[in-house]
Structure formats: C-alpha cells, structure tokens
C-alpha positions as CSV (number, residue, x, y, z in Angstrom):
1,M,114.4,101.9,115.5
2,V,113.4,105.0,117.5
3,A,110.0,106.7,117.1
4,A,111.5,109.7,115.3
5,Q,113.2,107.5,112.6
6,L,110.0,105.6,112.2
7,T,107.9,108.8,111.9
8,E,110.3,110.1,109.2
9,K,110.1,106.9,107.2
10,I,106.3,106.8,107.4
11,Q,106.0,110.4,106.3
12,A,108.1,109.6,103.2
13,L,105.8,106.9,102.1
14,S,103.4,107.3,99.1
15,V,99.7,107.6,100.0
16,E,99.1,104.0,98.9
17,D,102.0,102.6,101.0
18,F,100.9,104.7,104.0
19,N,97.4,103.3,103.8
20,M,98.8,99.8,103.6
21,I,100.9,100.3,106.7
22,A,98.0,101.9,108.5
23,A,95.8,99.0,107.7
24,L,98.5,96.5,108.9
25,V,99.0,98.4,112.2
26,E,95.2,98.5,112.7
27,R,94.9,94.8,112.0
28,L,97.8,93.9,114.4
29,A,96.3,96.1,117.1
30,D,92.8,94.5,116.7
31,K,93.9,90.9,116.4
32,P,97.4,90.3,117.8
33,S,98.8,86.9,117.2
34,N,98.6,84.4,120.0
35,I,102.3,84.5,120.5
36,L,102.4,88.3,120.9
37,K,99.2,88.3,122.9
38,S,100.6,85.7,125.4
39,A,103.9,87.5,125.6
40,R,102.2,90.8,126.2
41,N,100.0,89.3,128.9
42,K,103.0,87.5,130.6
43,Y,105.1,90.7,130.8
44,M,102.2,92.9,131.8
45,K,101.3,90.6,134.7
46,E,104.7,89.3,135.8
47,N,107.3,91.9,134.8
48,P,106.2,95.2,133.3
49,M,108.9,96.4,131.0
50,T,110.3,99.8,130.1
51,M,110.4,100.9,126.5
52,E,114.2,100.2,126.5
53,E,113.6,96.7,127.7
54,I,110.9,96.1,125.1
55,D,113.3,97.3,122.4
56,T,116.0,95.0,123.6
57,E,113.6,92.0,123.7
58,I,112.4,92.8,120.2
59,S,116.0,93.0,118.9
60,R,116.9,89.7,120.7
61,Y,113.8,88.0,119.1
62,R,114.8,89.3,115.6
63,N,118.3,88.0,116.0
64,E,117.1,84.6,116.9
65,R,115.1,84.2,113.7
C-alpha cells in the first residue's frame, strides 16, 4: 500500500480508531519485535534496501504466512 492510500485510510478513521492506530505505531516504533529488529539490523548493515525493495520484501513475507 502506498503512503497516499494509507494516509487516506487513516484520515477516514474515527478519533477512537485513529488513537488506537497511533498507539500501536508508537508501541511498534518503541519496541520492535526481535524478528523485525534483527531483520532491520541485518539489512541496514549488509544490504541497505530501497523503499521498493522493502515493499517487495513485506509482500513476500505476507504471502508466506
């Protein structure tokens, strides 16, 4: 999902839902899971990725689940 689409969806949320999403994003930013943290560290050290590559990697991960 591109940023513009995400922004549109976020702006359409109720205040209560928006606050819940904001809290979730803040929580994830403060305490990323070990899997995400190790993946981020790996790619930042070994192979910095472009935003397109990150989107592809996320899509691939979602399809594997």
